[in-house]
Each structure stands twice: as C-alpha cells, then as structure tokens.
C-alpha atoms as an extended CHARMM CRD file, in Angstrom:
* protein
*
       163  EXT
         1         1  MET       CA             89.0810000000      214.9450000000     -212.7450000000  PROA      1               0.0000000000
         2         2  ARG       CA             85.3950000000      215.8730000000     -212.8880000000  PROA      2               0.0000000000
         3         3  LYS       CA             83.2820000000      215.9060000000     -209.7880000000  PROA      3               0.0000000000
         4         4  ASP       CA             80.3950000000      214.2080000000     -211.5050000000  PROA      4               0.0000000000
         5         5  THR       CA             82.4900000000      211.1130000000     -212.1690000000  PROA      5               0.0000000000
         6         6  ILE       CA             83.3940000000      210.4310000000     -208.5430000000  PROA      6               0.0000000000
         7         7  VAL       CA             81.4410000000      207.6180000000     -206.8310000000  PROA      7               0.0000000000
         8         8  ILE       CA             81.6120000000      205.9070000000     -203.4420000000  PROA      8               0.0000000000
         9         9  ARG       CA             81.5310000000      202.1230000000     -203.8300000000  PROA      9               0.0000000000
        10        10  GLU       CA             82.5770000000      198.9700000000     -202.0360000000  PROA      10              0.0000000000
        11        11  ILE       CA             86.2230000000      197.9580000000     -202.5690000000  PROA      11              0.0000000000
        12        12  GLN       CA             87.0770000000      195.4180000000     -205.2610000000  PROA      12              0.0000000000
        13        13  PRO       CA             90.1390000000      193.1620000000     -205.4830000000  PROA      13              0.0000000000
        14        14  GLN       CA             91.7000000000      195.3520000000     -208.1900000000  PROA      14              0.0000000000
        15        15  ASP       CA             91.5830000000      198.4050000000     -205.8130000000  PROA      15              0.0000000000
        16        16  ASN       CA             94.1520000000      196.9520000000     -203.3840000000  PROA      16              0.0000000000
        17        17  ALA       CA             97.3210000000      198.4930000000     -204.8240000000  PROA      17              0.0000000000
        18        18  GLN       CA             95.7670000000      201.9020000000     -205.3920000000  PROA      18              0.0000000000
        19        19  ILE       CA             94.1940000000      202.3140000000     -201.9040000000  PROA      19              0.0000000000
        20        20  GLU       CA             97.4680000000      201.0430000000     -200.2850000000  PROA      20              0.0000000000
        21        21  ARG       CA             99.3090000000      203.8070000000     -202.1440000000  PROA      21              0.0000000000
        22        22  VAL       CA             96.8480000000      206.4360000000     -201.0190000000  PROA      22              0.0000000000
        23        23  ILE       CA             97.0810000000      205.2700000000     -197.3770000000  PROA      23              0.0000000000
        24        24  ARG       CA            100.8120000000      205.0480000000     -197.2130000000  PROA      24              0.0000000000
        25        25  ALA       CA            101.3820000000      208.4110000000     -199.0190000000  PROA      25              0.0000000000
        26        26  CYS       CA             99.4450000000      210.1860000000     -196.2560000000  PROA      26              0.0000000000
        27        27  PHE       CA            101.8240000000      208.8800000000     -193.5790000000  PROA      27              0.0000000000
        28        28  HSD       CA            104.7970000000      210.3980000000     -195.3780000000  PROA      28              0.0000000000
        29        29  GLU       CA            102.9700000000      213.6210000000     -196.2740000000  PROA      29              0.0000000000
        30        30  PHE       CA            101.8390000000      214.3030000000     -192.7240000000  PROA      30              0.0000000000
        31        31  LYS       CA            104.9410000000      212.7960000000     -191.0410000000  PROA      31              0.0000000000
        32        32  ILE       CA            102.9340000000      210.2850000000     -189.0100000000  PROA      32              0.0000000000
        33        33  PRO       CA            104.8580000000      207.4470000000     -187.3990000000  PROA      33              0.0000000000
        34        34  LEU       CA            104.9190000000      204.2840000000     -189.5920000000  PROA      34              0.0000000000
        35        35  GLU       CA            105.1230000000      201.7470000000     -186.7020000000  PROA      35              0.0000000000
        36        36  GLY       CA            102.1040000000      201.2770000000     -184.5020000000  PROA      36              0.0000000000
        37        37  THR       CA             99.7210000000      202.7050000000     -187.1660000000  PROA      37              0.0000000000
        38        38  ALA       CA             97.6760000000      201.5770000000     -190.1740000000  PROA      38              0.0000000000
        39        39  TYR       CA            100.9110000000      201.9330000000     -192.2210000000  PROA      39              0.0000000000
        40        40  ALA       CA            102.3150000000      198.7910000000     -190.6980000000  PROA      40              0.0000000000
        41        41  ASP       CA             99.0910000000      196.7570000000     -190.5950000000  PROA      41              0.0000000000
        42        42  ASP       CA             99.1060000000      193.3860000000     -192.3190000000  PROA      42              0.0000000000
        43        43  GLU       CA             95.7910000000      194.2000000000     -193.9800000000  PROA      43              0.0000000000
        44        44  THR       CA             96.8190000000      197.4830000000     -195.6210000000  PROA      44              0.0000000000
        45        45  PRO       CA             98.2480000000      195.7510000000     -198.7810000000  PROA      45              0.0000000000
        46        46  ARG       CA             95.1090000000      193.5200000000     -199.0100000000  PROA      46              0.0000000000
        47        47  MET       CA             92.2200000000      195.7570000000     -198.0980000000  PROA      47              0.0000000000
        48        48  PHE       CA             89.5750000000      193.8710000000     -200.2040000000  PROA      48              0.0000000000
        49        49  GLU       CA             90.3680000000      190.6180000000     -198.4410000000  PROA      49              0.0000000000
        50        50  SER       CA             90.4390000000      192.2390000000     -195.0580000000  PROA      50              0.0000000000
        51        51  TYR       CA             86.7720000000      193.4280000000     -195.1700000000  PROA      51              0.0000000000
        52        52  GLN       CA             84.7500000000      190.4350000000     -196.2470000000  PROA      52              0.0000000000
        53        53  LYS       CA             82.7880000000      189.5170000000     -193.1360000000  PROA      53              0.0000000000
        54        54  ASP       CA             79.0640000000      190.3720000000     -192.8860000000  PROA      54              0.0000000000
        55        55  ASN       CA             79.6190000000      193.1060000000     -190.2210000000  PROA      55              0.0000000000
        56        56  GLU       CA             82.3850000000      194.9740000000     -191.9780000000  PROA      56              0.0000000000
        57        57  VAL       CA             82.8690000000      196.8980000000     -195.1740000000  PROA      57              0.0000000000
        58        58  TYR       CA             85.4760000000      199.1340000000     -196.8610000000  PROA      58              0.0000000000
        59        59  TYR       CA             84.4110000000      201.8230000000     -199.3180000000  PROA      59              0.0000000000
        60        60  VAL       CA             86.5410000000      203.6230000000     -201.8430000000  PROA      60              0.0000000000
        61        61  LEU       CA             86.2630000000      206.9400000000     -203.5600000000  PROA      61              0.0000000000
        62        62  ASP       CA             86.5040000000      206.1340000000     -207.3200000000  PROA      62              0.0000000000
        63        63  SER       CA             87.1090000000      208.7460000000     -210.0460000000  PROA      63              0.0000000000
        64        64  ASP       CA             86.9090000000      206.9870000000     -213.4310000000  PROA      64              0.0000000000
        65        65  GLY       CA             88.7670000000      203.9080000000     -212.1450000000  PROA      65              0.0000000000
        66        66  GLU       CA             91.2920000000      205.9020000000     -210.0340000000  PROA      66              0.0000000000
        67        67  VAL       CA             90.9170000000      205.1780000000     -206.2560000000  PROA      67              0.0000000000
        68        68  MET       CA             91.1980000000      208.6000000000     -204.5300000000  PROA      68              0.0000000000
        69        69  GLY       CA             90.5090000000      207.4920000000     -200.9970000000  PROA      69              0.0000000000
        70        70  GLY       CA             88.6300000000      205.2230000000     -198.7030000000  PROA      70              0.0000000000
        71        71  ALA       CA             87.2360000000      204.2870000000     -195.3160000000  PROA      71              0.0000000000
        72        72  GLY       CA             85.9900000000      201.1920000000     -193.5690000000  PROA      72              0.0000000000
        73        73  ILE       CA             84.0700000000      199.8720000000     -190.6020000000  PROA      73              0.0000000000
        74        74  LYS       CA             84.8350000000      196.7650000000     -188.5520000000  PROA      74              0.0000000000
        75        75  PRO       CA             83.9430000000      195.5940000000     -185.0630000000  PROA      75              0.0000000000
        76        76  LEU       CA             86.3720000000      196.9950000000     -182.5290000000  PROA      76              0.0000000000
        77        77  ALA       CA             88.8320000000      194.2580000000     -181.5110000000  PROA      77              0.0000000000
        78        78  ASP       CA             88.2920000000      193.0590000000     -177.9110000000  PROA      78              0.0000000000
        79        79  SER       CA             84.9090000000      194.9030000000     -177.4820000000  PROA      79              0.0000000000
        80        80  ASP       CA             81.3940000000      193.6860000000     -176.9780000000  PROA      80              0.0000000000
        81        81  GLY       CA             80.3830000000      193.7900000000     -180.6140000000  PROA      81              0.0000000000
        82        82  THR       CA             78.2350000000      196.9060000000     -180.3670000000  PROA      82              0.0000000000
        83        83  ILE       CA             81.2400000000      199.1900000000     -181.0310000000  PROA      83              0.0000000000
        84        84  PHE       CA             82.6120000000      199.5420000000     -184.4900000000  PROA      84              0.0000000000
        85        85  GLU       CA             85.8910000000      201.2010000000     -185.4760000000  PROA      85              0.0000000000
        86        86  LEU       CA             86.1190000000      203.5680000000     -188.3790000000  PROA      86              0.0000000000
        87        87  GLN       CA             89.3110000000      202.3780000000     -190.0530000000  PROA      87              0.0000000000
        88        88  LYS       CA             91.8180000000      203.5570000000     -192.6190000000  PROA      88              0.0000000000
        89        89  MET       CA             90.0590000000      206.7530000000     -193.7780000000  PROA      89              0.0000000000
        90        90  TYR       CA             92.6160000000      208.4530000000     -196.0500000000  PROA      90              0.0000000000
        91        91  PHE       CA             92.3580000000      210.5820000000     -199.1820000000  PROA      91              0.0000000000
        92        92  SER       CA             94.5040000000      211.7290000000     -202.0600000000  PROA      92              0.0000000000
        93        93  PRO       CA             95.3660000000      215.5040000000     -201.9630000000  PROA      93              0.0000000000
        94        94  LYS       CA             93.4480000000      215.6890000000     -205.3100000000  PROA      94              0.0000000000
        95        95  VAL       CA             90.0650000000      215.2840000000     -203.5510000000  PROA      95              0.0000000000
        96        96  ARG       CA             90.6770000000      216.8470000000     -200.1170000000  PROA      96              0.0000000000
        97        97  GLY       CA             88.5370000000      219.8090000000     -199.2390000000  PROA      97              0.0000000000
        98        98  LEU       CA             85.8270000000      218.9410000000     -201.7250000000  PROA      98              0.0000000000
        99        99  GLY       CA             83.3650000000      217.3620000000     -199.2540000000  PROA      99              0.0000000000
       100       100  TYR       CA             84.0420000000      213.7520000000     -200.1530000000  PROA      100             0.0000000000
       101       101  GLY       CA             85.3930000000      212.9980000000     -196.6720000000  PROA      101             0.0000000000
       102       102  LYS       CA             82.1570000000      214.0270000000     -195.0780000000  PROA      102             0.0000000000
       103       103  LEU       CA             80.1340000000      212.0290000000     -197.5740000000  PROA      103             0.0000000000
       104       104  LEU       CA             82.2110000000      208.8780000000     -197.1090000000  PROA      104             0.0000000000
       105       105  PHE       CA             82.2480000000      209.3490000000     -193.3130000000  PROA      105             0.0000000000
       106       106  GLN       CA             78.4150000000      209.6720000000     -193.2470000000  PROA      106             0.0000000000
       107       107  LYS       CA             78.0850000000      206.5650000000     -195.4520000000  PROA      107             0.0000000000
       108       108  CYS       CA             80.2070000000      204.5860000000     -192.9270000000  PROA      108             0.0000000000
       109       109  LEU       CA             78.0580000000      205.8380000000     -189.9810000000  PROA      109             0.0000000000
       110       110  ASP       CA             74.8290000000      205.0520000000     -191.8540000000  PROA      110             0.0000000000
       111       111  THR       CA             76.0160000000      201.5480000000     -192.8120000000  PROA      111             0.0000000000
       112       112  ALA       CA             77.2130000000      200.8400000000     -189.2430000000  PROA      112             0.0000000000
       113       113  LYS       CA             73.8300000000      201.7880000000     -187.9130000000  PROA      113             0.0000000000
       114       114  THR       CA             72.1960000000      199.4800000000     -190.3910000000  PROA      114             0.0000000000
       115       115  LEU       CA             74.4900000000      196.6880000000     -189.2970000000  PROA      115             0.0000000000
       116       116  GLY       CA             73.3250000000      197.1900000000     -185.6840000000  PROA      116             0.0000000000
       117       117  TYR       CA             76.2750000000      198.9210000000     -184.1820000000  PROA      117             0.0000000000
       118       118  LYS       CA             75.5970000000      201.3670000000     -181.3040000000  PROA      118             0.0000000000
       119       119  THR       CA             78.8990000000      203.2590000000     -181.0250000000  PROA      119             0.0000000000
       120       120  CYS       CA             81.5970000000      204.4920000000     -183.3700000000  PROA      120             0.0000000000
       121       121  TYR       CA             85.1860000000      204.5860000000     -182.2170000000  PROA      121             0.0000000000
       122       122  LEU       CA             88.1670000000      205.9310000000     -184.1110000000  PROA      122             0.0000000000
       123       123  GLU       CA             91.7940000000      206.5940000000     -183.6940000000  PROA      123             0.0000000000
       124       124  SER       CA             93.7640000000      209.3140000000     -185.4260000000  PROA      124             0.0000000000
       125       125  ALA       CA             97.0860000000      211.1590000000     -185.2770000000  PROA      125             0.0000000000
       126       126  SER       CA             97.2750000000      214.7050000000     -184.0350000000  PROA      126             0.0000000000
       127       127  GLN       CA             98.8300000000      215.7170000000     -187.3650000000  PROA      127             0.0000000000
       128       128  LEU       CA             95.5620000000      215.0980000000     -189.1500000000  PROA      128             0.0000000000
       129       129  LYS       CA             93.9500000000      218.3420000000     -187.9950000000  PROA      129             0.0000000000
       130       130  ALA       CA             91.3060000000      218.6350000000     -190.7510000000  PROA      130             0.0000000000
       131       131  ALA       CA             90.1080000000      215.0740000000     -190.0720000000  PROA      131             0.0000000000
       132       132  ILE       CA             89.8990000000      215.6630000000     -186.3370000000  PROA      132             0.0000000000
       133       133  ALA       CA             87.9200000000      218.8450000000     -186.9020000000  PROA      133             0.0000000000
       134       134  MET       CA             85.4550000000      216.9620000000     -189.1560000000  PROA      134             0.0000000000
       135       135  TYR       CA             85.0060000000      214.2280000000     -186.5010000000  PROA      135             0.0000000000
       136       136  GLU       CA             84.2990000000      216.9890000000     -183.9330000000  PROA      136             0.0000000000
       137       137  SER       CA             81.7470000000      218.5550000000     -186.3040000000  PROA      137             0.0000000000
       138       138  PHE       CA             79.9590000000      215.1700000000     -186.3890000000  PROA      138             0.0000000000
       139       139  GLY       CA             79.6520000000      215.2850000000     -182.5790000000  PROA      139             0.0000000000
       140       140  PHE       CA             82.5740000000      212.9860000000     -181.7180000000  PROA      140             0.0000000000
       141       141  GLN       CA             83.9710000000      213.2850000000     -178.2050000000  PROA      141             0.0000000000
       142       142  HSD       CA             87.6630000000      212.8950000000     -177.2960000000  PROA      142             0.0000000000
       143       143  LEU       CA             88.6990000000      210.1000000000     -174.9750000000  PROA      143             0.0000000000
       144       144  LYS       CA             91.6020000000      210.0460000000     -172.5130000000  PROA      144             0.0000000000
       145       145  GLU       CA             92.7590000000      206.5900000000     -173.6870000000  PROA      145             0.0000000000
       146       146  ALA       CA             92.3370000000      203.9840000000     -176.3520000000  PROA      146             0.0000000000
       147       147  LEU       CA             89.4620000000      201.4410000000     -176.4820000000  PROA      147             0.0000000000
       148       148  GLY       CA             89.7680000000      197.8320000000     -177.5780000000  PROA      148             0.0000000000
       149       149  ASN       CA             92.9600000000      196.3890000000     -179.0330000000  PROA      149             0.0000000000
       150       150  THR       CA             93.7930000000      197.9270000000     -182.3690000000  PROA      150             0.0000000000
       151       151  GLY       CA             97.6010000000      197.6500000000     -182.0750000000  PROA      151             0.0000000000
       152       152  HSD       CA             97.9350000000      201.3730000000     -183.0880000000  PROA      152             0.0000000000
       153       153  TYR       CA            100.0660000000      202.4700000000     -180.2220000000  PROA      153             0.0000000000
       154       154  SER       CA            101.3620000000      205.5100000000     -182.1640000000  PROA      154             0.0000000000
       155       155  CYS       CA             97.8850000000      207.0340000000     -182.4970000000  PROA      155             0.0000000000
       156       156  GLY       CA             97.3530000000      209.7030000000     -179.8370000000  PROA      156             0.0000000000
       157       157  VAL       CA             93.7880000000      210.7450000000     -180.6350000000  PROA      157             0.0000000000
       158       158  TRP       CA             90.7730000000      208.5520000000     -179.6340000000  PROA      158             0.0000000000
       159       159  MET       CA             87.2230000000      209.5240000000     -180.1580000000  PROA      159             0.0000000000
       160       160  THR       CA             83.6870000000      208.0520000000     -179.9000000000  PROA      160             0.0000000000
       161       161  LYS       CA             80.1420000000      208.8220000000     -180.7920000000  PROA      161             0.0000000000
       162       162  GLU       CA             76.8910000000      207.0830000000     -179.9700000000  PROA      162             0.0000000000
       163       163  LEU       CA             74.9020000000      206.3830000000     -183.2120000000  PROA      163             0.0000000000
C-alpha cells in the first residue's frame, strides 16, 4: 500500500461489503459490545443506500480500490436539524496512525459546515482511546449523557463541538 494512492471519496454501491467488514472487524478487535452499537445497525450492510439524502454523506478511504475506512455525517435523530452526528468512523489497522483519520474527520466537519450544520455530535466507546484523544484534540467536549435518539445504548462516550 502506497500513501500516494490513498484517496478520500464519497461511498459507491460497490463499497458496501468492504466498509461493512472494516466496521465489524473493529468491534471484535477492540471488544466493543455488538448490540446497541453501529455493529447491529440496519444500515451497516448498506452504507451507500443509507447516505443518499441532501444533508448527509459517507466518505471512504480508498487505496487502489480497497476500502480502508470511512466516516459519515447525518442529522442527529430527534434534534432540531442544526446538529449532525459523525457516524461510523472506523479504519483498518493498515492505515491507523498515518493521519488519515484526522484528514477524514476534518473533511466531515468541513462538509457539515457547508451543509449548514452548527454542532457536531458523536458517540464512541471507551475502548477507542486513540479516536477519543483525536476528538479531544479537535476541541470536542465530553457530555454527561447522550443527545438525540441514535439507539446506541452501549456507547458510553458522548461529545460535541460547535462548528
């Protein structure tokens, strides 16, 4: 894998199986609960179809046709429409620690701002220490409880940032 061949692009239908594998593998690797998380979401096997509205997008990290990770933005369920949720940001071990998480994260924040969102909300699992440290480095603040209605009752970390 050469760094100069890795691109961030919008998800395509043929990416569904690959990004599903990346997402699900992280749950096993980090021993995150499967129920009440993105692992059990109906949209995880059909990510392309799940991000087709005008105010949402899912990006993948592509290395010569191999999907190495991804992240998406959607309006936070049961909120006022100014808050978006950063969703399903997971990466293959092959690309972790190379700076792509920060690039993809920044792309999501920039896109959300362009779409008119005011606040970013995210949920995570305490096992994902590197991700949480990255969110904190971007100025995200911890919350005492969840916002909206994501259905992710097994996530114990909730954070927000004003854009």
